[in-house]
N, C-alpha and C positions, 0 to 999 in steps of 0.2 A: 318523931322523925330522927333517923340516924344520919341523914345527909344534911350538912350545913349549907344552906343557900347563901350566896353572897349578897350583902346589902346593896340596895340600889345606890348608884353614884349620887353624891351630893350635888345640889343644883349649881353650886359655884364652880364645879369642874365638869359640867356636862358637855362642854364644847368638844366636838368629836376630834379625837386625836391630839388635842392641844397639849395635854400634860406629857404625853409620850414625845411629842415633837420637841418640847423643851429639853427633856432628858436626852433625846437622841442627839441634839446639837451639842450638848455637853460631852457626851461620850465620843462623838466624832471629833470634837475639838481637842480631845486628849489623845487622839491617834489610836484609839483602842479597836477600831474596825480594820486597821491595816493588817496585811498578811504577815505571818511570822515564818518565813521559809526555813530559817536556820533551826528553829524549834522543831518543825515538822520533819525536817531532814534527820535530825537527831532521834526524834521519837520513832519514826518509821524504821530507821536503821536498827534501833534497839529491839523493837517488836519483831522485825524480820530476823534478827540474830537469835532471839528467843525461839522463834518458830523453827528455824533451820537447826539451831543447836539442840532443841528438844528432840527432833526426829533423828538427828545424828546420834545422840545419846541412846535413843531407842534401838537403833541398829547395832551400835557398839555393845550395849549391854546384852543383847540377844535374848535367848529363852531363859528368863529368870523372873522370880516373883518380885525382885527389886524393881521390875518395870512398873509396879504400882506407884512408885515415886515419880517415875517418868510421866505416868498418866496424870498425876496431880499437877506436875509442872506444866504439862501441855494444856490442862484445863484452864489454868491461869492465863497461859499464852493465847488460847483460843478466845477468851473473853477480851483480852487486850486487842486482838485483831478485830473483834467485833466493835470495840470502842473506836478504833481507827476508822472502820467503815462508817460509823456514825458521823465522825467529823468530815469525812469525804462527802457524805450525803448532804451535809449542810454547806458544802463548798468553803469550808474553813481552810482547806489545804491548797486547793487549786481554784483559781478565779473562774474558770470556764467549766461548762457542763461535761464536755467529752472526756477530758482526763480524769475528772472526778468519777464518772461512771465506769471508765475502764479500770481504774484502781479499786473502785468499790466492788466491782464484780470479782476481781481477783481476790480481794480480802474476804468478801462475803460468800460468794458461791464456791470458789476454788479453795479458799482458806479454811472456812469453818462449816461449809455445807448449808448455807442459808441463802435464799433468793434475795439478792440485793434489791431488785426491782420491787418485789412484794413488800419488803421491809420499808423502803423509801415511801411507798404509797401509804402504808399504814402509819408511819411515823409523821408524815406530813399532815394527815388528818388529825392526829393527836395534837400537833402543834397549833393547828388552826382553831381547835376547840378543846383545850385541855379540861379533863374532868367533866365534860358535858355528857349527861346521861345517854343521849341519843346519838351524838356525833363523834365522840372520842372512842375509837376501837379499844383503847387500853382499859376502859371501864365497862365495856360491853359484858352482859351477863353470859359467862361461859362456865369454866370450872369454878373460879372464884367469883363471888358476888359482892359488888361494892355499893349497891343501893338496896334498901329494905324491900321496896316493891318487887324487885326481881327475885328476892329470896323466898317469897311465899309460893306455896303450891308445888314445890319441887319434890319429886318422889325418888325412891330407890337410891342408887349410889350418889346421884347428884344431890339429893336431899340430905343424905348423911354428910357429904362433904360440906355443904352449906352450913349445917348445924355446928360443925366442928372446924370450920375453915381457919380460924385463928391458930389452932393447934397444928393443923395440917399444912400451914402456909410454907414453911421451910421444907418439909418433906416433898411437897408438890413441886417445889422449884427444881428438884432433881430430874423432873420430866421436861423441863423447859427446852433443853437441847433437842429432844425428840419432837416437841411441839413445833419448834422453829422449822424443822425439816418437813413435818406433815403439812403445816400451813403453807410452806413454800411450794410443795407439790400441788396442793389444792389451787393456789394462785396461778400456777403455770397451766393448770387444766382449765380454769374458768376465764382466762383471758385478762387477768389483772395486770400481768407483766407485759411490758412493751416488747421485749426481745426474748420471747419464750424459748426459741430454739437454741440461742446462744446460752441463755441461763441454764436450760436443761442440760446442755452438753457439759457445761462447767460443773454442775452438780453431780452428774454421772462420773466425771473424771475424779471429783473429790471422793465419791463413794468407793469407786474402784481402787483408787490409790490407798485410801484409809484401810479398807477391809483387807486388801492384798497384803499390806504391810503387817497387819496383825496376824493373818493366817500363815504367812511365810516365816515370820520370825518367832512367833509364840506357839506354845502348845495350846490345844483347844480350850482347856479350862483357863489358862493364862490369858488367852485372847478375849474370852467372855468377861473375865474379871476386869481386864484393862478397859474394854469398851464400856462396861457398866460404870466403873469408877470415873473414867474420863468424862463421859457425857453427863453423869450426875453432878460432879463437881463443877463442870462448865456451866450447867444450868443454874446451880446455886449461886455461883459467883456473879454470873451475868444478871440474874434476877435481883441480887442484893445491890447491884449498882443502880437499878432503876426503881426499886421499891420505895426508897425514902423520899422520892421526888414529889409525888402528888397524892399518894394514898392517905386517906383520912383528912385531906384538905377540902375546903368548901367546893361545892359544885355550882357552876354559873347558872344564872337565870336566863341569859340571852340578851340582857339589856346593858351589859357592861361595855365600857370602851376597851380598846386594845390593852392599855397598860394594866387596868384592873383585872381583866380576864386572865392575863398572864401572871401577874404578881400574886393575886389572892388565891390562886389554885396551886401555887408552887411552894416548895419548902427547900431552904438551903440547909446544908450540913456543914457545921464548923469543923475545922481541922487544918493540919499543916500540909507540907509537901507530900507526905505519904498518903494522906487522904486524897489529895488531888490526883496522884498517880494511880491509886487503886480504883478510884471512881471515874477516872478519865475526864475530870473537870465537871462531871455532872452534879457534884456537890454544890456548884453554883447554879442551881437550876433556875432561879429567878432571873438572873442575868442572861443565862442561856436562852430562856424562852422569850425574853424581851429582844435579844439580839442573837438569833440563832446562827448568823454568819460570823460572829465574833470568834477569833481563834482562841482555843482553850487557855493558853497562858495569860491572855488578857482579861479573862473573867475575874481572876482574883483582884486585879487592879480596878475593875469596874464595880466590884461589890460595894465598897464604902460609898461610892458616888450614888449608886442606885438606892442604897439603904437610907442615906441622908435625904435624898430627894423624896422618897416615899414618906419619910417622917414629916417633911415640910408640907406635903399636900394631904396628909392625913390618911395614907393608905397603909394598912397593916402589912408588915414585912416579917415573915416567919423564918426563923433560923434556930436550929437545934443541934445537939450532938448527934452522932450517928446512932448511938444506942437509943436515944429518945425518939428519933425518927422511926425506928423499927417498932418501938413500943406504941407509938401513936397509930401506926398502920395496923398493928395487930389488935389494938383496942377497937379500932374502927371495924375491922372484920368481925370481931366478937359481938359488937353492938348490932351490926347488920344481921347477924345470924340469930339474934335473940328472939325475934318474932317467929322465925322458922322453928326454933326449939320449942317455943310455947305452942305453936300450931301442932307440932308432932306430939307433944305431951298430952294435948287435948283430945287426940284421936281415941 
């Protein structure tokens, strides 16, 4: 088997929720669940300035191949806008639902062209059952396969991708921006999104504004190159912020309590302030999954508390470098595809 199943909880810690309750009291007593309005005011201001500044530079540069640099900058900016939408979805910024949704739709639908409602539904299911083979949409068998059983019997292009998915991982991330848009449209059509008309209108405004800017300012070949580079780099960057978090980690059996289900399926990434900024705080994935409403700047403070507590109760706590996290994810993808390669060779 290439999927590591999590060990059954020890008898001494089987009391439902008891371990997490103790940890939660410690975290709350440190004030780490309190809002950080000054931080988010600064962060949202910086991201907004990046967004407005990038498009201002686009119009000022005009018809030029130097716009490929603008495309790269806006790819980073779009990913940062998406990370802001993530924090809004978890109500880390605003305490109540309405302002979170309003700001989330502006960032997601209007800003980067992704349905906020669809993504919230998908991400909520992921948080409820991380790495669960049947319940976590992030490990569902689609283009990439994360469980050996799903890798067998695939034919044609899907089979080829499965057999070589480790090598194709980063190239496939270039299509993530397109996949977000396609998935958003599907969700709007099948009734997954609660406010389909509003979200559709915002997505249409995004598409019209984006394409009009490219066609008005750039020559046709420049516009095509800008679009392809911008969307490709956006997909790679966004995918690289989420890939280190759970890929290659154990899959739950369904018997774990909340703390073990969240900790044992997650991986932290070590780093300083640059890593925190680049990954939007998702490098503290264990703390984020245990306390999804915790403001991003408090995750760093919570990390040693959670790590020490896990050591005290005998729960494995995974923390690696960024490079090692990618290596582990790619090694897992390669192992999953091994039987598919053997099956193909035997034909």
